[in-house]
C-alpha positions in Angstrom: 0.0 0.0 0.0 1.4 3.4 -1.0 1.8 5.9 1.8 0.4 9.3 0.9 1.3 12.6 2.4 -1.3 14.2 4.7 -3.6 16.7 3.1 -5.7 19.6 4.3 -5.1 21.1 7.7 -3.2 17.9 8.8 -0.4 18.8 6.4 0.2 22.0 8.3 -0.4 20.8 11.9 1.7 17.7 11.9 5.4 17.8 12.9 7.7 17.7 10.0 9.9 14.6 9.4 13.4 14.7 11.0 16.0 16.9 9.1 17.8 13.9 7.6 14.6 12.8 5.8 13.5 16.2 4.7 14.6 18.1 1.6 17.4 20.7 2.2 16.1 24.2 2.9 16.0 26.6 0.0 18.8 28.8 1.4 21.2 25.9 1.5 20.7 25.2 -2.1 20.9 28.7 -3.5 23.0 30.3 -0.7 20.5 33.2 -0.2 16.8 33.1 0.5 14.8 35.1 -2.0 11.2 34.5 -1.0 9.2 35.0 2.2 12.0 36.8 4.0 10.2 40.0 5.0 7.5 40.5 7.6 4.8 40.8 4.9 4.8 38.2 2.1 2.9 38.5 -1.2 0.5 35.8 -2.2 -1.0 35.1 -5.6 -4.5 33.7 -5.9 -5.9 32.6 -9.3 -9.7 33.0 -9.8 -11.9 32.6 -12.8 -12.9 35.9 -14.3 -16.5 35.6 -13.3 -15.5 34.8 -9.7 -13.1 37.7 -9.5 -15.9 40.0 -10.8 -18.3 38.8 -8.1 -15.7 39.3 -5.4 -14.7 42.6 -6.7 -18.3 43.9 -6.7 -18.8 42.5 -3.2 -15.7 44.3 -2.0 -16.9 47.6 -3.6 -20.3 47.2 -2.1 -18.8 46.5 1.4 -16.3 49.3 1.1 -13.3 47.0 1.6 -10.4 45.8 -0.5 -10.0 42.3 -1.9 -7.0 42.0 0.3 -9.2 42.6 3.4 -11.8 40.1 2.2 -9.0 37.4 1.7 -7.4 38.2 5.1 -10.8 37.9 6.9 -11.7 34.7 5.0 -8.3 33.0 5.8 -8.6 34.1 9.4 -12.1 32.8 9.7 -11.1 29.4 8.3 -8.3 29.1 10.8 -10.7 30.0 13.7 -13.2 27.4 12.5 -10.5 24.8 12.8 -9.7 25.8 16.4 -6.5 27.6 15.4 -5.6 31.3 16.2 -6.8 33.7 13.5 -4.6 36.0 11.5 -3.4 39.3 13.0 
């Protein structure tokens, strides 16, 4: 039977394998980390055009940015799973 990697929230809440079994960190391969090194990290989300238009209109109606909608949604998902929300 093939062992599969955990999916969903379990993939983020389980302890990582010991360092010997894990892939080397990015900075050891390239020598210098290039992504995710600042306090604020950019995230790209791909949506179908129709979905983006709906979200955009909703944001305009509510008087908030798409950034704020995404932040609130991610935070709410974490809280629903019993984890601390985003700051």
